[in-house]
MIDOSE-1310 file (N, C-alpha, C; in nm, 2 decimals, decimal comma, always signed):
residues 165
masp	+0,06/-0,11/+0,00/+0,00/+0,00/+0,00/+0,06/+0,11/+0,00; +0,85/+0,24/-0,70/+0,90/+0,35/-0,77/+0,99/+0,41/-0,88; +1,88/+0,59/-1,64/+1,86/+0,54/-1,77/+1,73/+0,46/-1,76; +1,64/+0,44/-1,86/+1,51/+0,37/-1,85/+1,53/+0,23/-1,78
tsaa	+1,45/+0,21/-1,69/+1,46/+0,09/-1,61/+1,34/+0,00/-1,64; +1,36/-0,13/-1,67/+1,25/-0,22/-1,69/+1,26/-0,32/-1,57; +1,15/-0,39/-1,55/+1,16/-0,50/-1,45/+1,08/-0,61/-1,51; +1,13/-0,73/-1,48/+1,07/-0,85/-1,53/+0,93/-0,86/-1,47
spta	+0,84/-0,92/-1,55/+0,71/-0,95/-1,50/+0,71/-1,05/-1,39; +0,61/-1,05/-1,30/+0,61/-1,15/-1,19/+0,61/-1,28/-1,25; +0,67/-1,37/-1,18/+0,68/-1,52/-1,23/+0,57/-1,60/-1,16; +0,54/-1,72/-1,21/+0,44/-1,80/-1,16/+0,50/-1,88/-1,04
aasp	+0,63/-1,90/-1,03/+0,69/-1,98/-0,93/+0,66/-1,91/-0,79; +0,62/-2,00/-0,70/+0,60/-1,95/-0,56/+0,51/-1,83/-0,55; +0,41/-1,82/-0,63/+0,32/-1,70/-0,62/+0,24/-1,69/-0,50; +0,24/-1,58/-0,43/+0,16/-1,56/-0,31/+0,01/-1,57/-0,34
akti	-0,07/-1,60/-0,24/-0,21/-1,61/-0,24/-0,27/-1,48/-0,29; -0,37/-1,48/-0,38/-0,43/-1,35/-0,43/-0,56/-1,34/-0,34; -0,54/-1,27/-0,23/-0,65/-1,25/-0,13/-0,68/-1,11/-0,10; -0,60/-1,01/-0,16/-0,62/-0,87/-0,14/-0,71/-0,81/-0,25
tvis	-0,81/-0,74/-0,21/-0,90/-0,67/-0,30/-0,85/-0,53/-0,31; -0,81/-0,49/-0,44/-0,76/-0,35/-0,46/-0,86/-0,28/-0,53; -0,90/-0,16/-0,48/-1,01/-0,07/-0,54/-0,95/+0,07/-0,55; -1,02/+0,14/-0,63/-1,00/+0,28/-0,64/-1,13/+0,36/-0,66
safa	-1,15/+0,47/-0,59/-1,27/+0,55/-0,61/-1,27/+0,62/-0,74; -1,16/+0,62/-0,82/-1,15/+0,68/-0,95/-1,19/+0,60/-1,07; -1,17/+0,47/-1,05/-1,21/+0,37/-1,16/-1,23/+0,23/-1,11; -1,31/+0,15/-1,17/-1,33/+0,01/-1,13/-1,25/-0,08/-1,21
eger	-1,24/-0,21/-1,17/-1,17/-0,31/-1,24/-1,20/-0,32/-1,40; -1,10/-0,31/-1,48/-1,12/-0,31/-1,62/-1,18/-0,19/-1,69; -1,20/-0,08/-1,61/-1,25/+0,04/-1,67/-1,14/+0,14/-1,71; -1,18/+0,24/-1,77/-1,09/+0,35/-1,82/-1,04/+0,43/-1,70
iper	-0,91/+0,46/-1,70/-0,85/+0,55/-1,60/-0,89/+0,69/-1,64; -0,95/+0,77/-1,55/-0,98/+0,91/-1,58/-0,86/+0,99/-1,62; -0,88/+1,08/-1,72/-0,77/+1,16/-1,77/-0,69/+1,23/-1,67; -0,75/+1,28/-1,56/-0,68/+1,35/-1,46/-0,56/+1,28/-1,40
ytck	-0,57/+1,15/-1,41/-0,46/+1,06/-1,36/-0,36/+1,02/-1,46; -0,36/+1,08/-1,58/-0,27/+1,05/-1,69/-0,19/+1,17/-1,72; -0,10/+1,16/-1,82/-0,02/+1,27/-1,86/-0,09/+1,38/-1,94; -0,22/+1,35/-1,98/-0,30/+1,44/-2,05/-0,39/+1,52/-1,95
ggse	-0,38/+1,48/-1,83/-0,46/+1,55/-1,73/-0,37/+1,61/-1,63; -0,40/+1,59/-1,49/-0,32/+1,65/-1,39/-0,20/+1,56/-1,35; -0,18/+1,44/-1,40/-0,07/+1,35/-1,37/-0,08/+1,31/-1,23; -0,19/+1,32/-1,16/-0,21/+1,28/-1,02/-0,21/+1,12/-1,01
rppl	-0,17/+1,07/-0,89/-0,18/+0,93/-0,86/-0,33/+0,90/-0,83; -0,39/+0,79/-0,89/-0,53/+0,76/-0,84/-0,52/+0,72/-0,70; -0,64/+0,74/-0,63/-0,65/+0,69/-0,49/-0,66/+0,54/-0,50; -0,60/+0,47/-0,40/-0,61/+0,32/-0,40/-0,64/+0,28/-0,26
agsg	-0,71/+0,16/-0,24/-0,75/+0,11/-0,12/-0,74/-0,05/-0,13; -0,71/-0,11/-0,02/-0,70/-0,26/-0,02/-0,78/-0,31/+0,11; -0,83/-0,44/+0,08/-0,90/-0,51/+0,19/-0,88/-0,65/+0,17; -0,91/-0,73/+0,27/-0,91/-0,88/+0,26/-0,80/-0,93/+0,35
dvge	-0,78/-1,06/+0,34/-0,69/-1,14/+0,42/-0,55/-1,10/+0,38; -0,47/-1,03/+0,47/-0,34/-0,99/+0,45/-0,24/-1,07/+0,53; -0,29/-1,18/+0,59/-0,20/-1,26/+0,67/-0,13/-1,19/+0,78; -0,01/-1,22/+0,81/+0,07/-1,15/+0,92/+0,16/-1,05/+0,85
aaaf	+0,10/-0,96/+0,77/+0,18/-0,86/+0,69/+0,25/-0,77/+0,79; +0,38/-0,75/+0,76/+0,46/-0,66/+0,84/+0,47/-0,52/+0,76; +0,44/-0,53/+0,63/+0,44/-0,40/+0,55/+0,37/-0,44/+0,42; +0,35/-0,33/+0,33/+0,30/-0,35/+0,20/+0,39/-0,29/+0,10
aliv	+0,36/-0,33/-0,03/+0,43/-0,28/-0,14/+0,33/-0,26/-0,25; +0,36/-0,17/-0,35/+0,27/-0,15/-0,46/+0,35/-0,14/-0,58; +0,32/-0,21/-0,69/+0,38/-0,19/-0,82/+0,28/-0,17/-0,92; +0,30/-0,05/-1,00/+0,21/-0,01/-1,11/+0,29/-0,03/-1,24
ddph	+0,24/-0,11/-1,32/+0,31/-0,13/-1,45/+0,22/-0,15/-1,57; +0,28/-0,14/-1,69/+0,21/-0,15/-1,81/+0,27/-0,27/-1,89; +0,21/-0,39/-1,90/+0,27/-0,49/-1,97/+0,25/-0,48/-2,12; +0,18/-0,37/-2,17/+0,17/-0,36/-2,32/+0,26/-0,25/-2,37
apgf	+0,35/-0,21/-2,29/+0,45/-0,11/-2,35/+0,54/-0,18/-2,45; +0,57/-0,10/-2,56/+0,66/-0,17/-2,67/+0,79/-0,22/-2,62; +0,81/-0,35/-2,62/+0,94/-0,42/-2,60/+0,96/-0,46/-2,45; +0,89/-0,40/-2,35/+0,91/-0,45/-2,21/+0,79/-0,40/-2,13
tyvh	+0,79/-0,45/-2,00/+0,69/-0,40/-1,91/+0,74/-0,27/-1,85; +0,66/-0,17/-1,87/+0,70/-0,04/-1,83/+0,65/-0,02/-1,68; +0,74/+0,02/-1,59/+0,71/+0,04/-1,45/+0,68/+0,19/-1,43; +0,56/+0,21/-1,39/+0,52/+0,34/-1,36/+0,54/+0,39/-1,21
wiay	+0,53/+0,30/-1,12/+0,56/+0,33/-0,98/+0,59/+0,20/-0,90; +0,68/+0,21/-0,81/+0,70/+0,11/-0,71/+0,72/+0,18/-0,57; +0,63/+0,14/-0,48/+0,63/+0,19/-0,35/+0,64/+0,07/-0,25; +0,72/+0,08/-0,15/+0,75/-0,03/-0,06/+0,77/+0,01/+0,08
dipa	+0,77/-0,09/+0,17/+0,79/-0,07/+0,31/+0,68/+0,03/+0,37; +0,56/+0,01/+0,30/+0,45/+0,09/+0,34/+0,39/+0,03/+0,48; +0,38/+0,12/+0,57/+0,34/+0,07/+0,71/+0,22/-0,04/+0,70; +0,23/-0,13/+0,78/+0,13/-0,25/+0,78/-0,01/-0,20/+0,82
atre	-0,03/-0,09/+0,89/-0,16/-0,04/+0,93/-0,22/+0,04/+0,81; -0,15/+0,06/+0,71/-0,20/+0,14/+0,59/-0,31/+0,05/+0,51; -0,42/+0,11/+0,48/-0,52/+0,04/+0,41/-0,56/+0,12/+0,28; -0,51/+0,24/+0,27/-0,54/+0,32/+0,15/-0,42/+0,42/+0,13
ipag	-0,40/+0,45/+0,00/-0,31/+0,56/-0,04/-0,39/+0,66/-0,12; -0,41/+0,78/-0,06/-0,49/+0,88/-0,12/-0,42/+0,94/-0,24; -0,50/+1,01/-0,32/-0,43/+1,08/-0,44/-0,33/+1,18/-0,40; -0,35/+1,23/-0,28/-0,25/+1,34/-0,23/-0,14/+1,29/-0,16
dlpa	-0,12/+1,31/-0,03/+0,00/+1,28/+0,05/+0,02/+1,13/+0,06; +0,14/+1,09/+0,07/+0,18/+0,95/+0,08/+0,21/+0,92/+0,23; +0,19/+0,80/+0,27/+0,23/+0,76/+0,41/+0,37/+0,80/+0,43; +0,41/+0,84/+0,55/+0,54/+0,90/+0,59/+0,65/+0,80/+0,56
dllq	+0,63/+0,67/+0,59/+0,74/+0,57/+0,59/+0,76/+0,50/+0,46; +0,67/+0,54/+0,36/+0,68/+0,47/+0,23/+0,80/+0,51/+0,16; +0,87/+0,41/+0,09/+0,99/+0,43/+0,00/+0,95/+0,40/-0,14; +1,02/+0,47/-0,23/+0,99/+0,45/-0,38/+1,11/+0,41/-0,45
asns	+1,10/+0,31/-0,54/+1,21/+0,27/-0,63/+1,21/+0,35/-0,76; +1,31/+0,34/-0,83/+1,32/+0,40/-0,96/+1,22/+0,33/-1,05; +1,16/+0,41/-1,13/+1,06/+0,36/-1,24/+1,13/+0,36/-1,37; +1,06/+0,33/-1,48/+1,11/+0,31/-1,61/+1,14/+0,45/-1,67
agga	+1,10/+0,56/-1,61/+1,14/+0,69/-1,66/+1,26/+0,74/-1,58; +1,30/+0,66/-1,49/+1,43/+0,70/-1,41/+1,41/+0,77/-1,28; +1,28/+0,80/-1,24/+1,26/+0,87/-1,12/+1,20/+0,78/-1,01; +1,22/+0,81/-0,89/+1,16/+0,74/-0,78/+1,03/+0,81/-0,74
nwtp	+0,94/+0,80/-0,83/+0,81/+0,86/-0,81/+0,70/+0,80/-0,90; +0,58/+0,86/-0,90/+0,47/+0,82/-0,99/+0,49/+0,88/-1,13; +0,48/+0,79/-1,23/+0,48/+0,84/-1,37/+0,35/+0,80/-1,42; +0,26/+0,90/-1,46/+0,13/+0,87/-1,51/+0,12/+0,79/-1,64
pcpp	+0,01/+0,72/-1,66/-0,01/+0,66/-1,79/+0,00/+0,76/-1,91; +0,08/+0,72/-2,01/+0,10/+0,81/-2,13/+0,14/+0,73/-2,24; +0,05/+0,63/-2,29/+0,09/+0,54/-2,40/+0,10/+0,61/-2,54; +0,21/+0,57/-2,61/+0,24/+0,63/-2,73/+0,13/+0,60/-2,84
sgeh	+0,06/+0,49/-2,83/-0,05/+0,46/-2,92/-0,12/+0,34/-2,86; -0,25/+0,33/-2,91/-0,33/+0,22/-2,87/-0,38/+0,22/-2,72; -0,46/+0,13/-2,69/-0,51/+0,12/-2,55/-0,41/+0,03/-2,47; -0,38/+0,08/-2,35/-0,29/-0,01/-2,27/-0,36/-0,04/-2,14
ryrf	-0,31/-0,15/-2,08/-0,36/-0,21/-1,96/-0,26/-0,17/-1,84; -0,31/-0,11/-1,73/-0,22/-0,07/-1,62/-0,26/-0,15/-1,50; -0,16/-0,22/-1,45/-0,18/-0,31/-1,33/-0,13/-0,24/-1,20; -0,22/-0,23/-1,11/-0,19/-0,18/-0,98/-0,19/-0,29/-0,88
tvya	-0,07/-0,35/-0,85/-0,07/-0,47/-0,77/-0,02/-0,44/-0,63; -0,09/-0,48/-0,53/-0,06/-0,46/-0,39/-0,01/-0,59/-0,34; +0,10/-0,58/-0,26/+0,17/-0,70/-0,20/+0,17/-0,69/-0,05; +0,12/-0,78/+0,02/+0,14/-0,79/+0,17/+0,27/-0,86/+0,18
lkqk	+0,36/-0,80/+0,26/+0,50/-0,85/+0,28/+0,52/-0,91/+0,42; +0,59/-1,02/+0,43/+0,62/-1,08/+0,56/+0,72/-1,00/+0,64; +0,79/-0,91/+0,57/+0,88/-0,82/+0,64/+0,91/-0,70/+0,55; +0,96/-0,59/+0,61/+1,00/-0,48/+0,52/+1,12/-0,53/+0,44
igll	+1,13/-0,48/+0,32/+1,23/-0,53/+0,23/+1,36/-0,45/+0,25; +1,35/-0,33/+0,31/+1,48/-0,27/+0,36/+1,57/-0,21/+0,26; +1,53/-0,20/+0,14/+1,61/-0,13/+0,03/+1,61/+0,02/+0,05; +1,71/+0,08/+0,00/+1,71/+0,23/+0,00/+1,61/+0,29/-0,10
agte	+1,57/+0,41/-0,08/+1,48/+0,48/-0,17/+1,56/+0,49/-0,31; +1,49/+0,48/-0,42/+1,55/+0,50/-0,54/+1,62/+0,37/-0,60; +1,60/+0,26/-0,53/+1,66/+0,13/-0,57/+1,61/+0,11/-0,72; +1,69/+0,04/-0,80/+1,64/+0,00/-0,93/+1,52/-0,09/-0,93
agea	+1,44/-0,07/-1,03/+1,30/-0,13/-1,03/+1,31/-0,28/-1,03; +1,40/-0,35/-1,10/+1,41/-0,49/-1,11/+1,46/-0,54/-0,97; +1,55/-0,49/-0,90/+1,59/-0,53/-0,77/+1,48/-0,52/-0,67; +1,41/-0,40/-0,67/+1,30/-0,38/-0,58/+1,18/-0,49/-0,62
rrai	+1,15/-0,51/-0,74/+1,05/-0,62/-0,77/+1,09/-0,75/-0,71; +1,21/-0,79/-0,74/+1,25/-0,92/-0,69/+1,24/-0,93/-0,53; +1,29/-0,82/-0,47/+1,28/-0,83/-0,32/+1,13/-0,83/-0,28; +1,04/-0,75/-0,34/+0,90/-0,75/-0,30/+0,84/-0,89/-0,32
eaaa	+0,87/-0,95/-0,44/+0,81/-1,08/-0,48/+0,86/-1,19/-0,38; +0,99/-1,18/-0,34/+1,05/-1,28/-0,24/+0,98/-1,26/-0,10; +0,93/-1,14/-0,06/+0,88/-1,12/+0,07/+0,72/-1,13/+0,07; +0,66/-1,14/-0,05/+0,52/-1,14/-0,06/+0,45/-1,27/+0,00
irtg	+0,35/-1,23/+0,08/+0,27/-1,35/+0,13/+0,12/-1,34/+0,08; +0,08/-1,23/+0,03/-0,06/-1,21/-0,03/-0,04/-1,10/-0,14; -0,14/-1,11/-0,23/-0,13/-1,00/-0,34/-0,28/-0,99/-0,40; -0,29/-0,87/-0,47/-0,42/-0,84/-0,53/-0,39/-0,73/-0,64
tltg	-0,47/-0,74/-0,75/-0,45/-0,64/-0,85/-0,57/-0,57/-0,90; -0,56/-0,45/-0,93/-0,66/-0,37/-1,00/-0,61/-0,33/-1,13; -0,68/-0,35/-1,24/-0,64/-0,32/-1,37/-0,73/-0,21/-1,43; -0,66/-0,11/-1,48/-0,73/+0,01/-1,55/-0,68/+0,02/-1,69
lygn	-0,76/+0,08/-1,78/-0,73/+0,09/-1,92/-0,70/+0,24/-1,95; -0,62/+0,27/-2,04/-0,60/+0,41/-2,09/-0,53/+0,41/-2,22; -0,57/+0,50/-2,31/-0,52/+0,52/-2,44/-0,63/+0,52/-2,54; -0,60/+0,50/-2,67/-0,70/+0,50/-2,78/-0,72/+0,35/-2,81
p	-0,85/+0,31/-2,80/-0,88/+0,17/-2,83/-0,86/+0,15/-2,98
């Protein structure tokens, strides 16, 4: 509950249970992401919330990516070591202890959807972690993803669409 960097897509090996329900007050599963949360709007982060069985989560992580980017999975945002008591991330301020990894644009922040062509699918995946991953802010996306997946005990995904169908 962050030179262009790509991160491998999650693997099927040792996948954590999918028991977290991820929602946004801005859009529903499979629906279009409103323009205000894209490069053509205000570039804001959409609000997110999670519920469900998180097991003995010590922290949360969030990866937002676009598997339809040309040539690789484009990472828009990686946030990790989110406090275990967090159940939502508003569009505004971030939780104080949250850390962000580098994204595919090279920054440790949110990069809004901005597909060059066609409609793209954006995955907002929340991970319940058995422990904080302890990486420094700005860690490379692939390294952060591997650490998050290794510590994940539960997961859930919200998928939104944006672009020209």
